[in-house]
C-alpha positions as CSV (number, residue, x, y, z in Angstrom):
1,X,10.2,-9.1,-10.9
2,X,11.6,-5.7,-11.8
3,X,10.2,-2.4,-10.7
4,X,9.5,0.0,-13.6
5,X,9.5,3.8,-13.4
6,X,5.8,3.8,-14.1
7,X,5.1,1.5,-11.1
8,X,7.4,3.5,-8.8
9,X,5.7,6.7,-9.8
10,X,2.2,5.1,-9.3
11,X,3.1,3.9,-5.8
12,X,4.4,7.3,-4.8
13,X,1.4,9.1,-6.1
14,X,-1.0,6.7,-4.3
15,X,1.0,6.9,-1.1
16,X,1.0,10.8,-1.2
17,X,-2.8,10.9,-1.8
18,X,-3.9,8.1,0.6
19,X,-1.0,7.5,2.9
20,X,-0.6,4.1,4.7
21,X,-3.9,2.4,5.2
22,X,-7.0,1.4,3.2
23,X,-8.3,2.8,0.0
24,X,-11.0,1.7,-2.4
25,X,-9.7,0.0,-5.5
26,X,-11.9,2.2,-7.8
27,X,-10.4,5.3,-6.1
28,X,-6.9,4.1,-6.9
29,X,-7.8,3.4,-10.5
30,X,-9.4,6.8,-11.0
31,X,-6.4,8.5,-9.3
32,X,-4.0,6.7,-11.7
33,X,-6.2,7.6,-14.7
34,X,-6.2,11.3,-13.8
35,X,-2.6,11.7,-12.6
36,X,-0.8,9.4,-15.0
37,X,-3.2,9.5,-18.0
38,X,-3.5,5.7,-17.9
39,X,-6.4,3.7,-19.3
40,X,-8.5,1.7,-16.8
41,X,-6.8,-1.5,-18.0
42,X,-3.3,-0.1,-17.6
43,X,-4.1,1.2,-14.2
44,X,-5.4,-2.2,-13.1
45,X,-2.2,-3.9,-14.5
46,X,-0.1,-1.4,-12.5
47,X,-2.0,-2.2,-9.3
48,X,-1.6,-5.9,-9.9
49,X,2.1,-5.6,-10.4
50,X,2.4,-3.4,-7.3
51,X,0.6,-6.1,-5.3
52,X,3.0,-8.7,-6.5
53,X,5.9,-6.5,-5.6
54,X,4.6,-5.9,-2.1
55,X,3.7,-2.2,-2.3
56,X,0.0,-3.0,-1.5
57,X,-2.4,-5.7,-0.4
58,X,-5.8,-6.3,-1.9
59,X,-8.7,-7.4,0.3
60,X,-12.2,-8.1,-0.8
61,X,-14.9,-7.3,1.7
62,X,-18.6,-6.8,1.2
63,X,-19.5,-4.8,-1.9
64,X,-16.1,-3.2,-2.5
65,X,-12.5,-4.2,-2.9
66,X,-10.0,-2.4,-0.7
67,X,-6.3,-2.0,-1.2
68,X,-4.1,-1.6,1.8
69,X,-1.2,0.7,0.9
70,X,2.3,0.3,2.4
71,X,5.1,2.8,2.6
72,X,7.0,2.6,-0.7
73,X,10.3,2.5,1.2
74,X,9.6,-0.9,2.8
75,X,9.6,-2.9,-0.5
76,X,12.4,-0.8,-1.9
77,X,14.6,-1.6,1.1
78,X,13.7,-5.3,0.7
79,X,14.8,-5.2,-2.9
80,X,18.0,-3.3,-2.1
81,X,19.0,-5.8,0.6
82,X,18.3,-8.7,-1.7
83,X,20.4,-7.1,-4.4
84,X,23.3,-6.3,-2.0
85,X,23.3,-9.9,-0.6
86,X,23.4,-11.3,-4.1
87,X,26.3,-9.1,-5.0
88,X,28.1,-10.1,-1.8
89,X,27.7,-13.8,-2.8
90,X,29.5,-13.1,-6.1
91,X,32.3,-11.1,-4.6
92,X,35.7,-12.8,-5.1
93,X,37.7,-10.9,-2.6
94,X,37.1,-11.3,1.1
95,X,35.5,-8.4,2.9
């Protein structure tokens, strides 16, 4: 799954506001609506894609749904190492 500029910007905005740790899902949606002028549906879709890409985890507990934010560099490093290893596999000349 590819990372779009919108999702990268959203992950950075959420990380700058809440840092690593737990945040209420509704707080994240309202932050994305205010900062990026997204509709509620678009904000939820961005959060779903970020969860699939590993930028956050979603946990349901009690009456609210919490999202656990991760440092954006961790998933980016994983994507970069995956890309580099796939490039090395296609390399014709020995390294």
